[in-house]
All heavy atoms as a GROMACS GRO file, in nm:
protein
  630
    1MET      N    1  11.427   7.881   6.631
    1MET     CA    2  11.521   7.810   6.712
    1MET      C    3  11.654   7.806   6.638
    1MET      O    4  11.658   7.783   6.519
    1MET     CB    5  11.470   7.669   6.741
    1MET     CG    6  11.559   7.596   6.834
    1MET     SD    7  11.497   7.442   6.910
    1MET     CE    8  11.367   7.385   6.810
    2GLN      N    9  11.762   7.828   6.711
    2GLN     CA   10  11.896   7.825   6.655
    2GLN      C   11  11.963   7.696   6.697
    2GLN      O   12  11.967   7.662   6.814
    2GLN     CB   13  11.974   7.946   6.708
    2GLN     CG   14  12.120   7.945   6.674
    2GLN     CD   15  12.193   8.056   6.746
    2GLN    OE1   16  12.133   8.140   6.812
    2GLN    NE2   17  12.323   8.055   6.736
    3LEU      N   18  12.016   7.619   6.602
    3LEU     CA   19  12.084   7.496   6.634
    3LEU      C   20  12.219   7.527   6.694
    3LEU      O   21  12.291   7.613   6.647
    3LEU     CB   22  12.101   7.408   6.510
    3LEU     CG   23  12.164   7.273   6.533
    3LEU    CD1   24  12.078   7.191   6.628
    3LEU    CD2   25  12.179   7.199   6.403
    4GLY      N   26  12.252   7.457   6.800
    4GLY     CA   27  12.380   7.475   6.865
    4GLY      C   28  12.476   7.365   6.825
    4GLY      O   29  12.532   7.366   6.717
    5THR      N   30  12.488   7.264   6.911
    5THR     CA   31  12.587   7.159   6.889
    5THR      C   32  12.546   7.031   6.960
    5THR      O   33  12.452   7.031   7.039
    5THR     CB   34  12.725   7.209   6.938
    5THR    OG1   35  12.824   7.117   6.898
    5THR    CG2   36  12.728   7.228   7.088
    6ARG      N   37  12.619   6.923   6.931
    6ARG     CA   38  12.593   6.794   6.996
    6ARG      C   39  12.722   6.740   7.058
    6ARG      O   40  12.831   6.768   7.006
    6ARG     CB   41  12.539   6.692   6.896
    6ARG     CG   42  12.395   6.719   6.858
    6ARG     CD   43  12.337   6.618   6.763
    6ARG     NE   44  12.343   6.478   6.802
    6ARG     CZ   45  12.257   6.414   6.883
    6ARG    NH1   46  12.158   6.482   6.937
    6ARG    NH2   47  12.269   6.287   6.908
    7TRP      N   48  12.708   6.666   7.168
    7TRP     CA   49  12.822   6.599   7.230
    7TRP      C   50  12.771   6.479   7.308
    7TRP      O   51  12.654   6.469   7.340
    7TRP     CB   52  12.902   6.695   7.318
    7TRP     CG   53  12.835   6.735   7.446
    7TRP    CD1   54  12.859   6.684   7.571
    7TRP    CD2   55  12.734   6.834   7.464
    7TRP    NE1   56  12.778   6.744   7.665
    7TRP    CE2   57  12.700   6.837   7.601
    7TRP    CE3   58  12.666   6.920   7.377
    7TRP    CZ2   59  12.604   6.922   7.652
    7TRP    CZ3   60  12.570   7.005   7.429
    7TRP    CH2   61  12.540   7.006   7.564
    8THR      N   62  12.862   6.388   7.338
    8THR     CA   63  12.827   6.264   7.408
    8THR      C   64  12.822   6.287   7.558
    8THR      O   65  12.909   6.354   7.615
    8THR     CB   66  12.931   6.155   7.374
    8THR    OG1   67  12.930   6.135   7.232
    8THR    CG2   68  12.898   6.024   7.443
    9SER      N   69  12.720   6.230   7.620
    9SER     CA   70  12.705   6.238   7.765
    9SER      C   71  12.832   6.188   7.833
    9SER      O   72  12.890   6.088   7.793
    9SER     CB   73  12.586   6.151   7.807
    9SER     OG   74  12.582   6.138   7.947
   10GLY      N   75  12.876   6.261   7.933
   10GLY     CA   76  12.996   6.225   8.006
   10GLY      C   77  13.121   6.294   7.954
   10GLY      O   78  13.221   6.303   8.024
   11ASP      N   79  13.116   6.344   7.830
   11ASP     CA   80  13.228   6.420   7.774
   11ASP      C   81  13.218   6.565   7.820
   11ASP      O   82  13.111   6.613   7.860
   11ASP     CB   83  13.226   6.417   7.621
   11ASP     CG   84  13.263   6.281   7.564
   11ASP    OD1   85  13.302   6.192   7.642
   11ASP    OD2   86  13.250   6.265   7.441
   12GLU      N   87  13.328   6.636   7.810
   12GLU     CA   88  13.328   6.779   7.841
   12GLU      C   89  13.239   6.851   7.740
   12GLU      O   90  13.255   6.833   7.619
   12GLU     CB   91  13.471   6.834   7.831
   12GLU     CG   92  13.484   6.980   7.864
   12GLU     CD   93  13.460   7.012   8.010
   12GLU    OE1   94  13.479   6.924   8.096
   12GLU    OE2   95  13.420   7.125   8.039
   13PRO      N   96  13.142   6.931   7.788
   13PRO     CA   97  13.057   7.004   7.694
   13PRO      C   98  13.139   7.102   7.611
   13PRO      O   99  13.238   7.157   7.660
   13PRO     CB  100  12.958   7.079   7.783
   13PRO     CG  101  12.959   7.006   7.912
   13PRO     CD  102  13.098   6.952   7.927
   14PRO      N  103  13.099   7.126   7.487
   14PRO     CA  104  13.170   7.223   7.402
   14PRO      C  105  13.163   7.364   7.461
   14PRO      O  106  13.077   7.394   7.544
   14PRO     CB  107  13.094   7.218   7.270
   14PRO     CG  108  13.009   7.098   7.275
   14PRO     CD  109  12.988   7.063   7.417
   15ALA      N  110  13.250   7.450   7.415
   15ALA     CA  111  13.256   7.588   7.464
   15ALA      C  112  13.125   7.662   7.444
   15ALA      O  113  13.094   7.755   7.518
   15ALA     CB  114  13.371   7.662   7.395
   16ALA      N  115  13.044   7.622   7.346
   16ALA     CA  116  12.916   7.690   7.319
   16ALA      C  117  12.814   7.670   7.430
   16ALA      O  118  12.716   7.744   7.439
   16ALA     CB  119  12.858   7.639   7.187
   17VAL      N  120  12.834   7.571   7.518
   17VAL     CA  121  12.739   7.545   7.626
   17VAL      C  122  12.763   7.648   7.736
   17VAL      O  123  12.872   7.657   7.792
   17VAL     CB  124  12.757   7.402   7.682
   17VAL    CG1  125  12.663   7.378   7.800
   17VAL    CG2  126  12.732   7.299   7.572
   18PRO      N  127  12.659   7.726   7.769
   18PRO     CA  128  12.675   7.830   7.871
   18PRO      C  129  12.714   7.772   8.007
   18PRO      O  130  12.669   7.663   8.045
   18PRO     CB  131  12.538   7.896   7.878
   18PRO     CG  132  12.473   7.864   7.747
   18PRO     CD  133  12.526   7.730   7.709
   19ALA      N  134  12.795   7.846   8.079
   19ALA     CA  135  12.840   7.804   8.212
   19ALA      C  136  12.722   7.778   8.306
   19ALA      O  137  12.729   7.691   8.393
   19ALA     CB  138  12.933   7.909   8.271
   20SER      N  139  12.613   7.850   8.286
   20SER     CA  140  12.496   7.835   8.374
   20SER      C  141  12.434   7.696   8.366
   20SER      O  142  12.374   7.648   8.463
   20SER     CB  143  12.391   7.940   8.341
   20SER     OG  144  12.348   7.926   8.206
   21LEU      N  145  12.446   7.627   8.251
   21LEU     CA  146  12.388   7.494   8.235
   21LEU      C  147  12.482   7.382   8.276
   21LEU      O  148  12.437   7.271   8.306
   21LEU     CB  149  12.349   7.471   8.089
   21LEU     CG  150  12.244   7.560   8.025
   21LEU    CD1  151  12.209   7.509   7.887
   21LEU    CD2  152  12.120   7.572   8.111
   22ARG      N  153  12.610   7.407   8.279
   22ARG     CA  154  12.709   7.301   8.299
   22ARG      C  155  12.693   7.219   8.427
   22ARG      O  156  12.704   7.097   8.422
   22ARG     CB  157  12.850   7.357   8.287
   22ARG     CG  158  12.883   7.396   8.144
   22ARG     CD  159  13.017   7.471   8.136
   22ARG     NE  160  13.045   7.504   7.998
   22ARG     CZ  161  13.120   7.431   7.918
   22ARG    NH1  162  13.178   7.321   7.962
   22ARG    NH2  163  13.139   7.468   7.792
   23PRO      N  164  12.668   7.281   8.543
   23PRO     CA  165  12.654   7.199   8.664
   23PRO      C  166  12.538   7.100   8.658
   23PRO      O  167  12.551   6.985   8.700
   23PRO     CB  168  12.633   7.302   8.776
   23PRO     CG  169  12.691   7.428   8.724
   23PRO     CD  170  12.667   7.425   8.575
   24GLN      N  171  12.426   7.142   8.602
   24GLN     CA  172  12.311   7.052   8.594
   24GLN      C  173  12.330   6.945   8.487
   24GLN      O  174  12.285   6.832   8.503
   24GLN     CB  175  12.182   7.131   8.570
   24GLN     CG  176  12.143   7.217   8.687
   24GLN     CD  177  12.124   7.136   8.815
   24GLN    OE1  178  12.080   7.023   8.813
   24GLN    NE2  179  12.159   7.196   8.926
   25ILE      N  180  12.398   6.979   8.378
   25ILE     CA  181  12.429   6.878   8.277
   25ILE      C  182  12.519   6.771   8.339
   25ILE      O  183  12.496   6.651   8.321
   25ILE     CB  184  12.495   6.943   8.153
   25ILE    CG1  185  12.391   7.023   8.075
   25ILE    CG2  186  12.561   6.837   8.064
   25ILE    CD1  187  12.448   7.110   7.965
   26ALA      N  188  12.619   6.814   8.414
   26ALA     CA  189  12.710   6.719   8.480
   26ALA      C  190  12.634   6.632   8.580
   26ALA      O  191  12.660   6.512   8.590
   26ALA     CB  192  12.823   6.795   8.550
   27ALA      N  193  12.537   6.690   8.652
   27ALA     CA  194  12.458   6.612   8.748
   27ALA      C  195  12.375   6.506   8.677
   27ALA      O  196  12.365   6.392   8.725
   27ALA     CB  197  12.368   6.706   8.829
   28VAL      N  198  12.316   6.541   8.564
   28VAL     CA  199  12.239   6.443   8.487
   28VAL      C  200  12.332   6.333   8.437
   28VAL      O  201  12.300   6.214   8.448
   28VAL     CB  202  12.164   6.510   8.369
   28VAL    CG1  203  12.105   6.405   8.276
   28VAL    CG2  204  12.056   6.603   8.420
   29ASP      N  205  12.448   6.371   8.386
   29ASP     CA  206  12.544   6.271   8.337
   29ASP      C  207  12.584   6.174   8.448
   29ASP      O  208  12.590   6.052   8.426
   29ASP     CB  209  12.669   6.339   8.282
   29ASP     CG  210  12.650   6.397   8.143
   29ASP    OD1  211  12.548   6.365   8.077
   29ASP    OD2  212  12.736   6.475   8.100
   30ARG      N  213  12.609   6.226   8.569
   30ARG     CA  214  12.647   6.139   8.680
   30ARG      C  215  12.536   6.044   8.721
   30ARG      O  216  12.561   5.934   8.769
   30ARG     CB  217  12.690   6.222   8.801
   30ARG     CG  218  12.826   6.285   8.788
   30ARG     CD  219  12.872   6.345   8.920
   30ARG     NE  220  12.780   6.443   8.974
   30ARG     CZ  221  12.780   6.573   8.946
   30ARG    NH1  222  12.870   6.621   8.862
   30ARG    NH2  223  12.693   6.654   9.001
   31ALA      N  224  12.412   6.085   8.702
   31ALA     CA  225  12.297   6.004   8.742
   31ALA      C  226  12.264   5.893   8.643
   31ALA      O  227  12.189   5.801   8.676
   31ALA     CB  228  12.174   6.094   8.761
   32LEU      N  229  12.321   5.898   8.523
   32LEU     CA  230  12.293   5.795   8.424
   32LEU      C  231  12.356   5.662   8.466
   32LEU      O  232  12.471   5.660   8.510
   32LEU     CB  233  12.349   5.835   8.287
   32LEU     CG  234  12.279   5.950   8.218
   32LEU    CD1  235  12.355   5.986   8.090
   32LEU    CD2  236  12.135   5.915   8.186
   33PRO      N  237  12.282   5.554   8.452
   33PRO     CA  238  12.340   5.425   8.489
   33PRO      C  239  12.448   5.383   8.389
   33PRO      O  240  12.443   5.418   8.272
   33PRO     CB  241  12.220   5.329   8.482
   33PRO     CG  242  12.124   5.395   8.390
   33PRO     CD  243  12.146   5.543   8.403
   34ASP      N  244  12.545   5.307   8.440
   34ASP     CA  245  12.646   5.250   8.351
   34ASP      C  246  12.580   5.141   8.268
   34ASP      O  247  12.490   5.071   8.314
   34ASP     CB  248  12.761   5.190   8.432
   34ASP     CG  249  12.846   5.297   8.497
   34ASP    OD1  250  12.853   5.410   8.444
   34ASP    OD2  251  12.903   5.269   8.604
   35ASP      N  252  12.626   5.128   8.145
   35ASP     CA  253  12.573   5.024   8.056
   35ASP      C  254  12.676   4.912   8.049
   35ASP      O  255  12.780   4.926   7.985
   35ASP     CB  256  12.545   5.081   7.917
   35ASP     CG  257  12.479   4.980   7.826
   35ASP    OD1  258  12.486   4.859   7.853
   35ASP    OD2  259  12.420   5.023   7.727
   36ASP      N  260  12.646   4.800   8.115
   36ASP     CA  261  12.738   4.687   8.119
   36ASP      C  262  12.747   4.615   7.985
   36ASP      O  263  12.833   4.529   7.967
   36ASP     CB  264  12.695   4.589   8.228
   36ASP     CG  265  12.705   4.651   8.366
   36ASP    OD1  266  12.789   4.741   8.386
   36ASP    OD2  267  12.626   4.610   8.456
   37LEU      N  268  12.656   4.646   7.892
   37LEU     CA  269  12.658   4.579   7.761
   37LEU      C  270  12.738   4.657   7.657
   37LEU      O  271  12.747   4.615   7.541
   37LEU     CB  272  12.515   4.558   7.711
   37LEU     CG  273  12.426   4.473   7.801
   37LEU    CD1  274  12.285   4.468   7.747
   37LEU    CD2  275  12.485   4.333   7.817
   38GLY      N  276  12.792   4.772   7.695
   38GLY     CA  277  12.876   4.847   7.603
   38GLY      C  278  12.803   4.932   7.502
   38GLY      O  279  12.860   4.970   7.400
   39GLN      N  280  12.677   4.962   7.527
   39GLN     CA  281  12.602   5.049   7.436
   39GLN      C  282  12.659   5.190   7.443
   39GLN      O  283  12.708   5.233   7.547
   39GLN     CB  284  12.454   5.052   7.474
   39GLN     CG  285  12.385   4.920   7.457
   39GLN     CD  286  12.384   4.877   7.312
   39GLN    OE1  287  12.347   4.953   7.225
   39GLN    NE2  288  12.427   4.754   7.287
   40PRO      N  289  12.651   5.265   7.333
   40PRO     CA  290  12.703   5.402   7.336
   40PRO      C  291  12.621   5.489   7.431
   40PRO      O  292  12.501   5.468   7.449
   40PRO     CB  293  12.687   5.450   7.191
   40PRO     CG  294  12.600   5.352   7.124
   40PRO     CD  295  12.598   5.226   7.204
   41ARG      N  296  12.689   5.586   7.490
   41ARG     CA  297  12.620   5.679   7.581
   41ARG      C  298  12.530   5.771   7.498
   41ARG      O  299  12.559   5.799   7.381
   41ARG     CB  300  12.721   5.760   7.660
   41ARG     CG  301  12.798   5.667   7.756
   41ARG     CD  302  12.877   5.734   7.863
   41ARG     NE  303  12.810   5.832   7.945
   41ARG     CZ  304  12.752   5.806   8.063
   41ARG    NH1  305  12.748   5.684   8.108
   41ARG    NH2  306  12.699   5.903   8.134
   42PRO      N  307  12.421   5.818   7.558
   42PRO     CA  308  12.333   5.910   7.485
   42PRO      C  309  12.406   6.041   7.456
   42PRO      O  310  12.508   6.073   7.517
   42PRO     CB  311  12.216   5.931   7.581
   42PRO     CG  312  12.266   5.893   7.715
   42PRO     CD  313  12.375   5.793   7.694
   43ARG      N  314  12.350   6.117   7.364
   43ARG     CA  315  12.411   6.244   7.323
   43ARG      C  316  12.322   6.361   7.362
   43ARG      O  317  12.200   6.351   7.364
   43ARG     CB  318  12.436   6.243   7.173
   43ARG     CG  319  12.544   6.140   7.137
   43ARG     CD  320  12.580   6.133   6.992
   43ARG     NE  321  12.610   6.258   6.926
   43ARG     CZ  322  12.729   6.318   6.926
   43ARG    NH1  323  12.830   6.265   6.992
   43ARG    NH2  324  12.747   6.430   6.859
   44TRP      N  325  12.387   6.470   7.394
   44TRP     CA  326  12.320   6.597   7.423
   44TRP      C  327  12.309   6.678   7.295
   44TRP      O  328  12.396   6.672   7.209
   44TRP     CB  329  12.403   6.679   7.523
   44TRP     CG  330  12.404   6.630   7.663
   44TRP    CD1  331  12.500   6.552   7.722
   44TRP    CD2  332  12.307   6.657   7.764
   44TRP    NE1  333  12.467   6.530   7.853
   44TRP    CE2  334  12.350   6.593   7.882
   44TRP    CE3  335  12.188   6.728   7.766
   44TRP    CZ2  336  12.278   6.600   8.000
   44TRP    CZ3  337  12.116   6.735   7.884
   44TRP    CH2  338  12.160   6.671   8.000
   45THR      N  339  12.203   6.759   7.287
   45THR     CA  340  12.186   6.856   7.180
   45THR      C  341  12.159   6.992   7.244
   45THR      O  342  12.068   7.005   7.325
   45THR     CB  343  12.067   6.819   7.088
   45THR    OG1  344  12.090   6.690   7.033
   45THR    CG2  345  12.052   6.921   6.976
   46LEU      N  346  12.238   7.090   7.209
   46LEU     CA  347  12.220   7.226   7.258
   46LEU      C  348  12.150   7.308   7.152
   46LEU      O  349  12.193   7.311   7.036
   46LEU     CB  350  12.355   7.292   7.289
   46LEU     CG  351  12.349   7.439   7.329
   46LEU    CD1  352  12.286   7.455   7.467
   46LEU    CD2  353  12.488   7.500   7.326
   47THR      N  354  12.040   7.371   7.189
   47THR     CA  355  11.970   7.464   7.100
   47THR      C  356  11.939   7.590   7.180
   47THR      O  357  11.957   7.595   7.302
   47THR     CB  358  11.839   7.404   7.045
   47THR    OG1  359  11.757   7.363   7.155
   47THR    CG2  360  11.866   7.286   6.955
   48PHE      N  361  11.892   7.690   7.110
   48PHE     CA  362  11.853   7.816   7.174
   48PHE      C  363  11.713   7.849   7.127
   48PHE      O  364  11.687   7.851   7.007
   48PHE     CB  365  11.950   7.928   7.137
   48PHE     CG  366  12.086   7.909   7.195
   48PHE    CD1  367  12.180   7.831   7.130
   48PHE    CD2  368  12.120   7.967   7.316
   48PHE    CE1  369  12.306   7.812   7.183
   48PHE    CE2  370  12.246   7.949   7.369
   48PHE     CZ  371  12.339   7.871   7.303
   49LEU      N  372  11.623   7.873   7.221
   49LEU     CA  373  11.486   7.911   7.190
   49LEU      C  374  11.461   8.047   7.252
   49LEU      O  375  11.475   8.063   7.374
   49LEU     CB  376  11.388   7.807   7.245
   49LEU     CG  377  11.241   7.832   7.218
   49LEU    CD1  378  11.214   7.835   7.068
   49LEU    CD2  379  11.156   7.726   7.284
   50GLU      N  380  11.428   8.143   7.169
   50GLU     CA  381  11.409   8.281   7.214
   50GLU      C  382  11.531   8.330   7.291
   50GLU      O  383  11.520   8.400   7.391
   50GLU     CB  384  11.282   8.293   7.298
   50GLU     CG  385  11.156   8.260   7.220
   50GLU     CD  386  11.029   8.265   7.303
   50GLU    OE1  387  11.036   8.289   7.425
   50GLU    OE2  388  10.923   8.245   7.244
   51GLY      N  389  11.649   8.289   7.244
   51GLY     CA  390  11.774   8.333   7.304
   51GLY      C  391  11.816   8.257   7.430
   51GLY      O  392  11.922   8.285   7.484
   52ARG      N  393  11.733   8.164   7.476
   52ARG     CA  394  11.764   8.089   7.598
   52ARG      C  395  11.819   7.950   7.562
   52ARG      O  396  11.765   7.882   7.476
   52ARG     CB  397  11.640   8.075   7.686
   52ARG     CG  398  11.592   8.208   7.740
   52ARG     CD  399  11.483   8.190   7.845
   52ARG     NE  400  11.379   8.097   7.806
   52ARG     CZ  401  11.264   8.130   7.747
   52ARG    NH1  402  11.240   8.255   7.719
   52ARG    NH2  403  11.174   8.039   7.718
   53PRO      N  404  11.926   7.907   7.632
   53PRO     CA  405  11.985   7.777   7.601
   53PRO      C  406  11.902   7.662   7.655
   53PRO      O  407  11.844   7.669   7.764
   53PRO     CB  408  12.121   7.783   7.671
   53PRO     CG  409  12.100   7.876   7.786
   53PRO     CD  410  11.999   7.978   7.737
   54ILE      N  411  11.895   7.556   7.574
   54ILE     CA  412  11.826   7.432   7.611
   54ILE      C  413  11.915   7.317   7.569
   54ILE      O  414  11.951   7.305   7.453
   54ILE     CB  415  11.690   7.419   7.541
   54ILE    CG1  416  11.600   7.537   7.575
   54ILE    CG2  417  11.624   7.286   7.576
   54ILE    CD1  418  11.474   7.544   7.491
   55ALA      N  419  11.951   7.232   7.666
   55ALA     CA  420  12.029   7.112   7.637
   55ALA      C  421  11.938   6.992   7.658
   55ALA      O  422  11.880   6.976   7.767
   55ALA     CB  423  12.151   7.103   7.727
   56GLU      N  424  11.921   6.911   7.554
   56GLU     CA  425  11.834   6.794   7.564
   56GLU      C  426  11.914   6.667   7.538
   56GLU      O  427  11.984   6.657   7.438
   56GLU     CB  428  11.717   6.803   7.466
   56GLU     CG  429  11.622   6.688   7.482
   56GLU     CD  430  11.492   6.706   7.405
   56GLU    OE1  431  11.475   6.809   7.338
   56GLU    OE2  432  11.409   6.614   7.411
   57LEU      N  433  11.901   6.572   7.629
   57LEU     CA  434  11.967   6.444   7.615
   57LEU      C  435  11.877   6.351   7.536
   57LEU      O  436  11.753   6.361   7.543
   57LEU     CB  437  11.993   6.387   7.755
   57LEU     CG  438  12.086   6.267   7.767
   57LEU    CD1  439  12.223   6.296   7.711
   57LEU    CD2  440  12.097   6.224   7.913
   58ASP      N  441  11.935   6.258   7.461
   58ASP     CA  442  11.857   6.163   7.381
   58ASP      C  443  11.753   6.088   7.464
   58ASP      O  444  11.654   6.042   7.410
   58ASP     CB  445  11.948   6.061   7.312
   58ASP     CG  446  12.034   6.122   7.203
   58ASP    OD1  447  12.001   6.233   7.155
   58ASP    OD2  448  12.134   6.059   7.165
   59THR      N  449  11.774   6.076   7.594
   59THR     CA  450  11.681   6.006   7.682
   59THR      C  451  11.558   6.088   7.716
   59THR      O  452  11.464   6.036   7.777
   59THR     CB  453  11.750   5.968   7.814
   59THR    OG1  454  11.787   6.089   7.882
   59THR    CG2  455  11.871   5.880   7.792
   60GLY      N  456  11.558   6.216   7.680
   60GLY     CA  457  11.444   6.303   7.709
   60GLY      C  458  11.468   6.397   7.826
   60GLY      O  459  11.384   6.481   7.854
   61MET      N  460  11.582   6.387   7.891
   61MET     CA  461  11.614   6.482   7.999
   61MET      C  462  11.648   6.616   7.936
   61MET      O  463  11.717   6.623   7.834
   61MET     CB  464  11.732   6.433   8.083
   61MET     CG  465  11.699   6.310   8.166
   61MET     SD  466  11.560   6.330   8.280
   61MET     CE  467  11.615   6.461   8.385
   62ILE      N  468  11.600   6.723   7.997
   62ILE     CA  469  11.621   6.858   7.946
   62ILE      C  470  11.677   6.946   8.057
   62ILE      O  471  11.627   6.944   8.170
   62ILE     CB  472  11.488   6.918   7.894
   62ILE    CG1  473  11.437   6.836   7.775
   62ILE    CG2  474  11.506   7.065   7.856
   62ILE    CD1  475  11.298   6.872   7.730
   63VAL      N  476  11.780   7.021   8.025
   63VAL     CA  477  11.835   7.122   8.114
   63VAL      C  478  11.818   7.254   8.039
   63VAL      O  479  11.869   7.269   7.928
   63VAL     CB  480  11.984   7.097   8.145
   63VAL    CG1  481  12.040   7.208   8.234
   63VAL    CG2  482  12.003   6.961   8.212
   64GLU      N  483  11.742   7.346   8.100
   64GLU     CA  484  11.716   7.471   8.029
   64GLU      C  485  11.720   7.591   8.122
   64GLU      O  486  11.699   7.578   8.242
   64GLU     CB  487  11.582   7.466   7.958
   64GLU     CG  488  11.463   7.457   8.049
   64GLU     CD  489  11.332   7.446   7.974
   64GLU    OE1  490  11.316   7.514   7.870
   64GLU    OE2  491  11.245   7.371   8.019
   65GLN      N  492  11.745   7.705   8.063
   65GLN     CA  493  11.743   7.831   8.136
   65GLN      C  494  11.609   7.899   8.106
   65GLN      O  495  11.574   7.919   7.989
   65GLN     CB  496  11.859   7.919   8.095
   65GLN     CG  497  11.872   8.042   8.180
   65GLN     CD  498  12.004   8.112   8.156
   65GLN    OE1  499  12.086   8.068   8.075
   65GLN    NE2  500  12.025   8.220   8.226
   66THR      N  501  11.535   7.932   8.212
   66THR     CA  502  11.405   7.996   8.195
   66THR      C  503  11.422   8.145   8.164
   66THR      O  504  11.533   8.199   8.174
   66THR     CB  505  11.319   7.981   8.322
   66THR    OG1  506  11.382   8.053   8.429
   66THR    CG2  507  11.302   7.834   8.360
   67ALA      N  508  11.313   8.210   8.132
   67ALA     CA  509  11.316   8.353   8.103
   67ALA      C  510  11.366   8.434   8.222
   67ALA      O  511  11.428   8.539   8.205
   67ALA     CB  512  11.178   8.401   8.061
   68SER      N  513  11.344   8.383   8.344
   68SER     CA  514  11.390   8.453   8.463
   68SER      C  515  11.536   8.425   8.495
   68SER      O  516  11.592   8.482   8.589
   68SER     CB  517  11.303   8.414   8.584
   68SER     OG  518  11.322   8.277   8.616
   69GLY      N  519  11.600   8.335   8.418
   69GLY     CA  520  11.740   8.304   8.439
   69GLY      C  521  11.765   8.179   8.521
   69GLY      O  522  11.879   8.135   8.535
   70GLU      N  523  11.658   8.120   8.575
   70GLU     CA  524  11.672   7.998   8.654
   70GLU      C  525  11.704   7.880   8.563
   70GLU      O  526  11.654   7.871   8.451
   70GLU     CB  527  11.540   7.972   8.728
   70GLU     CG  528  11.539   7.847   8.811
   70GLU     CD  529  11.403   7.820   8.874
   70GLU    OE1  530  11.303   7.883   8.834
   70GLU    OE2  531  11.398   7.734   8.962
   71VAL      N  532  11.788   7.788   8.610
   71VAL     CA  533  11.819   7.667   8.534
   71VAL      C  534  11.738   7.553   8.594
   71VAL      O  535  11.744   7.529   8.715
   71VAL     CB  536  11.970   7.635   8.538
   71VAL    CG1  537  11.999   7.503   8.468
   71VAL    CG2  538  12.049   7.748   8.472
   72VAL      N  539  11.660   7.487   8.510
   72VAL     CA  540  11.575   7.377   8.556
   72VAL      C  541  11.608   7.250   8.478
   72VAL      O  542  11.652   7.255   8.364
   72VAL     CB  543  11.425   7.410   8.543
   72VAL    CG1  544  11.386   7.527   8.631
   72VAL    CG2  545  11.388   7.439   8.400
   73VAL      N  546  11.584   7.137   8.545
   73VAL     CA  547  11.600   7.006   8.484
   73VAL      C  548  11.464   6.941   8.483
   73VAL      O  549  11.393   6.941   8.584
   73VAL     CB  550  11.699   6.919   8.564
   73VAL    CG1  551  11.712   6.781   8.502
   73VAL    CG2  552  11.834   6.987   8.574
   74ARG      N  553  11.425   6.887   8.368
   74ARG     CA  554  11.296   6.821   8.357
   74ARG      C  555  11.305   6.713   8.250
   74ARG      O  556  11.404   6.704   8.179
   74ARG     CB  557  11.185   6.920   8.324
   74ARG     CG  558  11.201   6.989   8.189
   74ARG     CD  559  11.090   7.091   8.163
   74ARG     NE  560  11.106   7.156   8.035
   74ARG     CZ  561  11.060   7.109   7.920
   74ARG    NH1  562  10.992   6.995   7.917
   74ARG    NH2  563  11.077   7.173   7.807
   75HIS      N  564  11.202   6.633   8.243
   75HIS     CA  565  11.194   6.532   8.138
   75HIS      C  566  11.094   6.582   8.036
   75HIS      O  567  10.996   6.650   8.070
   75HIS     CB  568  11.150   6.398   8.196
   75HIS     CG  569  11.174   6.284   8.104
   75HIS    ND1  570  11.082   6.243   8.012
   75HIS    CD2  571  11.281   6.204   8.087
   75HIS    CE1  572  11.130   6.142   7.943
   75HIS    NE2  573  11.252   6.116   7.987
   76ASP      N  574  11.111   6.550   7.910
   76ASP     CA  575  11.024   6.605   7.805
   76ASP      C  576  10.878   6.566   7.818
   76ASP      O  577  10.792   6.632   7.763
   76ASP     CB  578  11.076   6.575   7.665
   76ASP     CG  579  11.072   6.428   7.629
   76ASP    OD1  580  11.036   6.343   7.712
   76ASP    OD2  581  11.105   6.396   7.514
   77ASP      N  582  10.846   6.461   7.894
   77ASP     CA  583  10.704   6.427   7.911
   77ASP      C  584  10.636   6.515   8.015
   77ASP      O  585  10.518   6.500   8.041
   77ASP     CB  586  10.686   6.279   7.945
   77ASP     CG  587  10.744   6.240   8.080
   77ASP    OD1  588  10.793   6.326   8.154
   77ASP    OD2  589  10.741   6.120   8.112
   78GLU      N  590  10.710   6.608   8.074
   78GLU     CA  591  10.653   6.700   8.173
   78GLU      C  592  10.609   6.831   8.111
   78GLU      O  593  10.574   6.924   8.183
   78GLU     CB  594  10.756   6.729   8.282
   78GLU     CG  595  10.794   6.605   8.362
   78GLU     CD  596  10.906   6.636   8.461
   78GLU    OE1  597  10.958   6.749   8.462
   78GLU    OE2  598  10.942   6.545   8.536
   79ASP      N  599  10.609   6.842   7.978
   79ASP     CA  600  10.573   6.969   7.918
   79ASP      C  601  10.424   6.998   7.937
   79ASP      O  602  10.346   6.912   7.972
   79ASP     CB  603  10.616   6.981   7.773
   79ASP     CG  604  10.539   6.892   7.679
   79ASP    OD1  605  10.422   6.863   7.706
   79ASP    OD2  606  10.595   6.852   7.576
   80GLU      N  607  10.387   7.120   7.914
   80GLU     CA  608  10.252   7.165   7.942
   80GLU      C  609  10.146   7.101   7.852
   80GLU      O  610  10.028   7.106   7.881
   80GLU     CB  611  10.244   7.317   7.932
   80GLU     CG  612  10.279   7.370   7.794
   80GLU     CD  613  10.295   7.519   7.792
   80GLU    OE1  614  10.215   7.589   7.857
   80GLU    OE2  615  10.388   7.567   7.726
   81PHE      N  616  10.187   7.041   7.743
   81PHE     CA  617  10.091   6.982   7.652
   81PHE      C  618  10.071   6.833   7.677
   81PHE      O  619   9.991   6.770   7.611
   81PHE     CB  620  10.135   7.004   7.506
   81PHE     CG  621  10.150   7.151   7.475
   81PHE    CD1  622  10.272   7.208   7.457
   81PHE    CD2  623  10.037   7.233   7.467
   81PHE    CE1  624  10.286   7.343   7.430
   81PHE    CE2  625  10.050   7.367   7.440
   81PHE     CZ  626  10.174   7.423   7.421
   82GLY      N  627  10.151   6.778   7.772
   82GLY     CA  628  10.137   6.640   7.815
   82GLY      C  629  10.144   6.543   7.707
   82GLY      O  630  10.125   6.430   7.709
   0.00000   0.00000   0.00000
């Protein structure tokens, strides 16, 4: 796995984030509830696994590009190992 970069949810993703992931990352960011207590927003981490980009939010939301090129959004508790 190749480490990419980190950024705060709601901020413009860095240039290293592929255009294919950006719309779904923005959708996840919009769906996050506002924190009335002023807590910091969660952060995204971009990595690459077998050459495919994976963006994971500290909350466990994942936006990834599959081997077929499809971009999917899932939560980390939905993995095949349960």
